[in-house]
C-alpha positions in Angstrom: -111.6 284.3 163.3 -108.9 283.3 165.9 -108.7 286.6 167.3 -112.5 287.2 167.7 -112.9 283.9 169.5 -115.0 282.0 166.6 -113.4 279.4 166.8 -114.7 278.1 170.1 -117.6 277.0 168.3 -115.5 274.0 167.2 -114.7 272.5 170.5 -118.4 270.8 170.3 -116.5 268.5 168.2 -113.6 267.2 170.1 -113.1 264.1 171.9 -115.2 263.2 175.4 -112.0 262.7 177.1 -110.4 265.9 176.2 -113.6 267.7 177.3 -113.0 265.7 180.5 -108.9 267.7 180.9 -110.0 270.6 180.1 -113.1 270.5 182.4 -110.4 269.4 185.4 -107.8 271.7 184.1 -110.5 274.9 184.5 -112.0 274.0 187.6 -108.1 274.3 188.9 -107.3 277.5 187.2 -110.8 279.0 189.1 -109.1 277.6 192.5 -105.9 279.5 191.4 -107.8 282.9 191.1 -109.5 281.9 193.6 -106.7 281.8 195.9 -103.8 284.9 194.5 -107.4 287.7 194.8 -107.6 286.0 197.9 -104.2 286.6 199.3 -104.3 290.0 197.7 -107.3 291.1 199.3 -105.8 289.3 202.2 -102.1 291.6 201.5 -103.9 295.1 201.5 -106.4 294.2 204.3 -106.1 297.8 205.7 -109.1 300.4 206.6 -107.2 303.4 204.7 -106.5 301.0 201.8 -109.0 301.0 199.2 -109.5 298.2 196.7 -109.6 298.3 193.0 -112.4 295.6 192.2 -112.4 296.4 188.8 -108.3 295.0 189.1 -109.4 291.3 190.6 -112.0 290.9 188.2 -110.3 291.7 185.0 -107.9 288.1 186.7 -111.4 286.3 185.2 -111.1 287.7 181.5 -109.7 284.3 180.4 -112.7 282.7 181.7 -116.5 282.8 182.4 -116.9 283.9 185.6 -120.5 281.8 185.2 -119.9 278.5 184.8 -116.9 277.6 187.1 -116.8 274.4 186.5 -117.1 272.5 182.7 -114.9 274.7 179.9 -117.3 275.5 177.3 -117.2 277.1 174.5 -117.6 280.8 176.2 -114.6 280.0 178.2 -112.4 279.3 174.6 -113.4 282.4 173.2 -112.7 284.1 175.8 -108.9 282.8 176.3 -108.4 282.7 172.3 -108.9 287.1 173.0 -107.1 287.0 176.1 -104.0 285.1 174.6 -104.2 286.9 171.5 -104.1 290.9 173.8 -101.9 289.4 176.2 -99.4 288.6 173.1 -100.1 292.3 171.6 -98.5 294.0 174.9 -96.2 292.0 174.8 -95.3 293.6 172.2 -95.2 296.3 173.4 -93.9 296.3 176.5 -90.3 294.3 174.8 -90.3 297.5 172.8 -90.6 299.5 175.9 -87.7 297.9 177.8 -85.3 297.9 174.6 -85.8 301.6 174.5 -84.7 301.4 178.2 -82.3 299.4 177.4 -80.8 302.2 174.8 -81.1 304.8 177.1 -79.0 303.6 180.2 -76.5 302.3 177.2 -76.2 306.0 176.1 -76.0 307.1 180.0 -73.4 305.1 180.9 -71.4 305.4 178.0 -71.7 309.8 178.6 -71.0 309.4 182.7 -67.6 307.2 181.5 -66.5 309.8 179.7 -67.3 312.2 182.7 -64.3 310.3 184.4 -61.8 310.8 181.7 -59.2 313.6 181.3 -59.2 315.4 178.5 -57.4 313.4 176.3 -58.9 310.4 176.8 -62.2 311.2 176.5 -61.4 312.2 172.7 -59.7 309.0 172.2 -62.9 307.5 173.4 -65.2 309.2 171.1 -63.2 308.8 168.2 -63.3 305.3 168.7 -66.7 305.2 169.2 -67.6 307.2 166.0 -65.6 304.4 164.6 -67.4 301.5 166.1 -71.0 303.3 164.7 -69.5 304.2 161.1 -68.0 300.5 161.0 -71.6 299.3 162.1 -73.6 301.0 159.1 -71.1 299.7 156.5 -73.2 296.2 155.7 -75.1 294.9 152.9 -78.4 296.1 152.2 -81.2 294.8 154.1 -84.0 294.5 152.0 -87.7 294.7 153.9 -89.0 291.7 154.7 -92.1 289.9 153.3 -91.3 291.3 150.1 -89.9 289.3 146.3 -86.4 290.1 146.8 -86.3 288.4 150.6 -88.2 285.8 150.1 -86.4 284.9 147.1 -83.0 285.1 149.6 -84.7 282.6 151.9 -85.7 280.2 148.4 -81.8 280.5 147.4 -80.8 278.8 150.8 -83.9 276.2 151.1 -83.2 275.0 147.1 -79.6 275.0 148.7 -80.5 272.8 151.3 -82.6 270.6 150.7 -81.8 270.6 146.6 -85.1 271.5 145.3 -85.7 274.4 142.6 -89.6 274.1 142.4 -90.7 276.8 139.5 -93.6 277.8 142.2 -90.8 278.9 144.9 -94.0 280.9 146.8 -95.6 277.2 147.4 -91.9 275.9 147.8 -90.9 279.2 150.8 -94.3 278.3 153.0 -93.9 274.5 153.3 -90.4 274.7 153.8 -90.5 277.7 156.4 -93.6 275.3 157.6 -91.6 273.1 160.3 -94.4 271.8 162.6 -96.1 271.0 159.4 -100.1 272.4 160.8 -100.2 275.1 157.5 -99.7 277.9 158.6 -96.5 280.3 159.8 -96.6 281.3 163.9 -94.2 283.5 164.7 -91.7 281.9 165.6 -91.6 280.3 162.2 -91.4 283.9 160.2 -88.7 285.6 162.4 -86.7 282.4 161.1 -87.3 283.9 157.4 -85.1 287.1 159.1 -82.5 285.2 160.0 -80.6 285.9 156.7 -81.5 289.7 156.3 -80.4 290.1 159.9 -77.5 288.4 159.6 -76.1 291.0 157.2 -75.9 293.7 160.3 -75.1 291.8 162.7 -72.5 289.5 163.7 -71.3 288.0 167.6 -67.7 288.5 166.5 -68.1 292.1 166.0 -67.7 294.8 168.9 -69.9 297.1 167.1 -73.0 294.3 167.3 -74.9 294.4 169.5 -77.4 291.3 169.7 -79.7 292.5 172.1 -80.4 295.3 169.3 -80.3 291.8 166.6 -83.6 291.1 168.8 -85.3 293.9 168.0 -84.4 294.4 165.1 -86.2 290.5 164.2 -89.1 291.9 166.8 -89.8 295.0 163.8 -89.3 292.6 160.4 -92.2 290.7 162.3 -94.4 292.5 163.2 -94.2 294.6 159.3 -95.0 291.1 157.6 -98.1 290.4 159.9 -99.5 293.7 159.9 -99.0 293.7 155.9 -99.5 289.9 155.2 -102.0 288.4 158.5 -105.2 290.2 157.4 -107.0 288.7 159.7 -105.2 289.2 162.5 -104.6 286.0 163.8 -101.4 285.8 164.5 -101.1 283.4 162.1 -100.1 283.1 158.0 -102.0 280.5 156.1 -100.4 279.6 152.8 -103.4 281.9 151.1 -102.8 285.0 152.8 -99.0 284.6 151.8 -99.8 284.1 148.5 -102.1 287.0 148.3 -99.1 289.1 149.7 -97.1 288.2 147.0 -99.8 289.9 144.4 -99.2 292.9 146.0 -97.7 296.0 143.9 -95.5 297.4 146.2 -94.0 293.3 146.4 -91.6 293.6 144.0 -90.7 296.5 145.5 -86.6 297.0 145.9 -86.2 299.4 148.7 -84.1 298.7 151.8 -85.2 298.5 155.4 -84.2 300.7 158.1 -82.6 299.2 160.9 -82.7 299.9 164.0 -79.3 302.1 164.1 -81.2 303.7 161.6 -84.2 304.5 163.5 -84.7 307.5 166.7 -85.2 305.1 169.5 -85.2 308.1 172.2 -85.6 311.7 171.8 -82.8 314.1 173.8 -85.6 314.9 176.2 -86.5 311.1 176.8 -83.1 310.8 177.8 -82.9 313.8 180.8 -86.2 312.3 182.3 -85.2 309.2 182.4 -81.4 310.2 183.7 -83.1 312.7 186.1 -85.6 309.3 187.1 -82.1 307.4 187.4 -81.1 309.8 190.0 -84.7 309.7 192.5 -84.5 305.8 191.9 -80.8 306.3 193.2 -81.7 308.9 195.9 -84.3 306.1 198.1 -81.6 303.4 197.3 -79.8 305.6 199.7 -81.8 306.1 201.7 -83.2 302.9 202.3 -80.1 301.1 202.0 -78.9 303.3 204.9 -82.3 302.6 207.1 -81.1 299.2 206.6 -77.9 299.7 207.5 -79.2 300.9 210.9 -81.3 299.0 211.7 -78.2 296.4 211.4 -76.8 298.2 213.9 -78.9 298.3 216.5 -79.7 294.2 215.4 -76.0 293.9 216.1 -76.1 296.1 219.4 -79.4 294.3 220.8 -77.4 290.7 220.0 -73.8 291.6 221.7 -76.4 292.5 224.8 -78.1 289.8 224.4 -75.2 288.0 224.7 -74.1 289.6 228.1 -77.6 288.7 229.4 -76.8 285.1 228.8 -73.3 285.0 229.5 -73.8 286.2 233.2 -76.7 284.4 233.5 -74.7 281.3 232.4 -71.7 282.2 234.9 -74.6 282.7 237.5 -76.3 279.4 238.0 -71.9 277.7 237.4 -70.8 279.7 240.6 -74.6 278.4 241.9 -73.8 274.4 241.4 -70.4 274.9 242.4 -71.6 276.5 245.4 -74.1 273.8 245.7 -71.4 271.0 245.1 -68.9 272.2 247.3 -71.6 272.7 250.5 -72.8 268.9 250.2 -69.1 267.7 250.8 -68.4 269.4 253.7 -71.2 268.9 255.2 -73.3 271.8 255.7 -77.3 273.0 255.0 -78.3 273.6 251.5 -78.3 277.2 250.8 -81.6 279.0 249.3 -80.9 281.0 245.9 -79.1 284.1 247.7 -76.5 282.3 249.6 -78.8 282.3 252.7 -78.5 278.6 254.9 -81.4 275.9 255.2 -82.0 274.8 258.9 -84.4 272.0 260.2 -87.5 273.6 261.5 -87.9 272.0 265.3 -89.4 269.6 266.8 -92.9 271.7 268.4 -93.0 268.8 271.0 -90.6 268.3 274.2 -88.8 265.5 275.4 -90.4 262.5 277.5 -90.0 262.5 280.9 -88.8 267.0 281.0 -90.9 268.6 284.0 -93.3 271.2 282.4 -92.2 274.8 283.2 -88.9 274.4 284.9 -85.5 273.7 284.0 -84.6 270.8 284.0 -83.5 269.3 287.3 -79.8 268.3 289.0 -78.7 265.9 290.0 -78.5 266.0 294.5 -80.4 270.1 293.8 -83.8 270.8 294.6 -86.0 272.7 292.2 -86.2 276.3 292.4 -89.1 278.2 292.1 -90.2 281.4 290.3 -90.2 283.9 291.6 -93.6 285.7 293.4 -95.9 287.1 290.9 -95.4 284.0 288.8 -97.7 280.5 288.8 -97.0 278.7 292.2 -96.4 275.5 291.9 -99.1 272.7 294.6 -97.4 271.4 297.7 -95.7 268.1 296.9 -96.6 266.4 299.8 -98.5 267.5 303.7 -97.4 269.8 305.9 -94.8 268.3 308.7 -96.7 270.3 311.5 -100.2 271.8 312.4 -101.1 274.6 314.6 -102.8 274.0 316.8 -106.3 276.4 317.7 -106.2 278.7 319.8 -108.7 278.1 322.6 -111.3 280.6 324.5 -110.7 281.9 327.7 -113.3 280.6 330.2 -115.8 282.7 331.9 
């Protein structure tokens, strides 16, 4: 019911203040998704870029897009389905990440061997094989969810609590249900595998890899969920737990195949992984070289700007010094190019100066201009006027 979303019908029975809070959370989520979609579209706003509208719509898969204001049963149904799908994808991603981790570890080991001489290489290979052998020397690991595995948990629980209830499956279930919600979630299930994992992995040992231990824990949990979680809601109820104890394989005593006994990758996958590493390294080197050149160009540009700034500061300082020196010597100020600035001359002649003549000197008569020039009118009447000639008598 959880995986299919049928549990969403129970939403109608929750209190009003819970529904109000859910409504507010949905409005916030819708607003957040709108901002994300807008940012994604703005980042790809190019005529040559094709926008994947389906991937944008998938952002709203966990909400009912027809109702953007209130949180209803349909929203809860979609949210549960999306969360279940995300958890499944998360487990697959963890397996893939562990696979890359193992291939990288082997790649680095082989690359390290290439740097050694023949004698050192043989010593390193012998040490590697010795560690692998020591790691395999551990007590038998029981299959999780089987009778012997659960009874080992029961022995620990009885020792811890002092309880020896004969109904041991119920006791194991109630002891493992740490939060008291009557179901075992993934974390509570994984806690059941601790005793088995401690047989193989010890953080104090050089040969034991704790990353492999977490991968082992994940594989055990998936195995139990596959065989016990009948409705695939990623939760184990007491009823499901008791039914699993009635199966025929529950009493089987075969051991669990650990990670080091399982082929995680093939040689072809490792070679492809190494080719991808070489390609990525070449791309990173190209990018690093490009960044280095850009850094050098920026440094050169900075030096040029610093030189220009220094020249400008020196020019301003020289102008200030010249201006201060001129003010001290009483000289007129100079222009931006060093030329002197004079005050404009008066346009009106001084009062009393004779117009058109040079200034008179005491005891001298005014000097007339040469012929061809303007003549000044006589200053006064002439001293002698000649008489007119008389006509002869007839």
